[in-house]
Structures are given as C-alpha cells and as structure tokens.
N, C-alpha and C positions, 0 to 999 in steps of 0.2 A: 492485650485481649487474649484470654485463654482459648485453647481449643474448645470448640463448641460441641456439646452432645445433648441428648434429650434431657439429661438431669439438670442442666443449667438453665432450662427454659420452663417457665410456668405462667399460666394466666394469659397466654398469647391469644389474640383475637383470631378468628378463622380467616383463612385466605379469602380475598375477593378475586376470584379468577377472572382475568381479562378476556379469556377465550375458553370456551368449553371444548369437550372432546371432539365435537363435530366441526370445530373451527369457526363457530359463530360467536360474536361478541356478547359477553354477559354483563352483569351489573357493575363489575369493576373496570370496564373499558375506559370510561371517561377519566377516572383517576390515574389510569396507567398510561394515558396517551403521551405523557412527557418522556417516557422511557421505552415504550413499545417500539418494535422494529418497523420495517418498511411495510408490514402487512402482507397480504397474500401475494405470492408470486404469480407469474403467468398461468401456472397450473392450479392456482387457488390455495397454495400452501404457504405458510408463514416463513419468512427468512429474516435474519437480523439486519438491522440498519448498517450500511457501510460506514466505516470510519470509527465505530465505537471500540472495537478491538478488546473484547472481553471473552474469557474462556472458562468453561466449566470442565475440569478434569473428572471424568466419570468412571467410577467403579460400577459394576452391575450387580454382582452377587452381594446381597446385604444392603443394596441401595434401591434397586428396582425389582430384583428377583430374590425373594426372601424365604424364610424357613418354611412357611406353609406351601410355597410353590415348589421348593426343592424336595419336600417330603410328600408332595402330592396330597396334602391334607385339605381337599376341597371336593365338591361334587362336580360331576361331569357337566360341562356347559356353564360353569359359574361365570357370570357376566362381569364380575369384578376383576377378572383376569384377562390378559391378552395372550393369545396362543400363537405359536409358530405355524405359519402356513405350510411349512414343509413336513408337518406331522400328520398330514392326511393319510399317509401310508400306515396302516394299522400294524404292520410288521416292524416298524421302527420303534426304538425306545423314544418315548416322547420327550421333548425339550421342556424343562421347567418353565412355566409361563411367567410373564411379567405382571406385577401388580398395577392395575389401572390407576389407582389413587396415587401411587408413587410416580408414575409417568405423568399424571396430571400436575403434581407438584413440580416435577422437573420442567414441564412446559411453562408453568407459571414463572419459574425462576428464569428460564431462558428469555421469555418475553419481557419481564420486568427489567432484566439486566442488559437486554440486547446482546446476548452472549451465544457464541458457538459452543459446541461440545467437542472435546478431544477425549477419545476413549483410552483410559489407563487400565481398564479391567483386563483380566486374562481372556475375556471374550474376544478381544481384538486379534487373538492368535488362532481362532477357530472361525473359518469362513462361514459356517452355518450359523453359529451363534451371533457373529457380527451382522450377518444378513438379517437375522431375526430382530436385532436391535434397530436396524434401519427400517425394517417393516413396521415396528412399533412407533418409531418416530413419525413415519408417514401417516399411520393410522390416527395419530393425535393431531393431524393437520399441520405438521411441520415439514418443511422441505428437507430432503435427505442431505442437501448441501449444508444444513445446520451442523452436521457432523463433519468437522474440519479435518480430522485425521486421527492418528493413533500415536501414543507415546512409543519410543523405541523399545525393543526388547533387549536389554543389556544383561547378558549372562553373568550371574554372580552378583548383580547389583540389586538394590531394593527399589521399591516403587517410587520413593521420594527422589532417588537419584535419576530414575527414568524420566520423571516429570521435569526435574531440573534440566536435564539434557534437552528436552523439547523446548522448554522456556528459553534456553540459551540460543537455540537454533531459530527461534521465531519471536524475537524480542518485539518486533513491530506488531505482532498479533495480540499482545497482551498489555499494550500501553494503557488500556483502560481498567485493568485489574483481572484477577483470576481467583478461582476457588477450587478446592479439592473436595470431592464427595467420596467417602470411603468408609467401610465398616471395620477397617483394620489398617495395618501398615503405619500406625501412628508414630512409632519410633523412627522409622525411615524418613517419614515426611517431616518430623520435627528436626531431624539432623540436616536436611538439605533445603527446606522451604520455610517461609514465614509461617509461624504458628497460627497467626490470626486468619490465615487463608484456608485452614483445614477444618472441615465439619465432619464429625464422626457420627455415622449412623449405626444401627444395630441390626444384625441378622434375625434375632429372635426376641419376641416378647410373649408373655403367657397367653394373651388373648389375640396376638398378631397385630393389634391396632397400632403399635409403636414400632413396627418393623420397617426398615428401609427409610426412604426419604419422606418424612411426615411434613405436614403443613408448617409446623413450628420450625423444623430444621431448614425448610426451604427459605423461610424468612431470615433465619440466621445466616444462611448462605448468601442471600442478597446483600445483607449488611457487610459480609466479609468481602464480597467481590467489588463493591463500590466504595469501600471505606477510604 
C-alpha cells in the first residue's frame, strides 16, 4: 500500500461523525458502536477503550493548523477556527488557530479506531502550543488523557527516527496498530517506518478546503491504523 495523500483519493463518501463537537452522538453513532471507545469519562469527556492499543502520531502544522491559520487569512471571530485561550492578552502575538473541521476529522478517527494520540509535532517542544492543543482536544469533548505523550526530541535525527524510538519503547501501546499524520518528513518516515502507516496531508490548497486533515484522509488513516 503506497503512502496516502489527497491525490490518491476520489469519490469518497462524506464522514458520518459518531460524535459532534459538543460530544453528543450523531447519525453515525450506531454504525460506529463496534469500534467506539468507552464513551464519556466521569467528567463527560470521551476516552479510548482499554486494551485496544492504537496510536495516532500527530503533526499539528499542516494537519490541524494550516496555511490560512498561519497567515491569519480569516475574519475576527471566525467560528470555523479554534483559538488559544492564552491569547486574550491583546499585547501578545496571537497563536495561529486550529481548524475546527480538521479537529473534527481527528476526533472521528480517534473514536473509530479507539486510538490515543502521541504528539510528534514540534508543538510538543513549546509549552504554550502543547497546552493549546490539549485545550482544543478538550473543547472537542475528548479527555486530555487521550494525548498519551510525546515522541522524544533526538538532536540530529529525523521525525521518522523519533517515532521509531517511541514505538520501540512502548511496544505494548501499539499492538493494535498505529498511523502517522504529517504534512512532511516523508523521506524520514519512509526510512524508519512502514510506508502504509503514513498519511500525507498538505499545508496549503488554493481554496483552503483541502488543507490539513480532511474527511477523506481521515478515512485513509483509519484503514492504515487497523489494516
């Protein structure tokens, strides 16, 4: 199976999201019941089912935070975006927001696959950015415990090697499969990981609609993680 990107997919049916942005079950809930996780935790937030042991290695730039976010090409208060709570101070340089549709696709993938997230993005190295990612996770009705941890930062090594190091140290956590979501680092991931586990997103598209984790790529990632 080749590395998947948007150009390899056509005619895919729209996602049937099992849970919407407020954490309430939608029309896809019944079909998803065989793979959905344990459901709401004590705090009302979703967590993966114990024992499934699947992981999504998550880049953020080009997956959740894309070109229009990073160039601030949007109107103030655009509700299709998720904003960092720490940006309330007007004197601060604002943090690029996260695309809500991409976060919705990630949530769908996590619930369908019963998967935790491991952060492979450079966002893991910045406390404020990592905190914003956790904020977005929680705003989507997911428990912060869904983010299992981060890949190690290995000086002079590529992202594929960092992910491989995490896999070797946590073999029991990925017995059910894994997938890598990234808009780059393809060569590094090809060198150290199974090619069929890599799903390539894109930072930019002319109308912004194909930027980041689209519905089609989320479906491809589901196939990669459970194959």
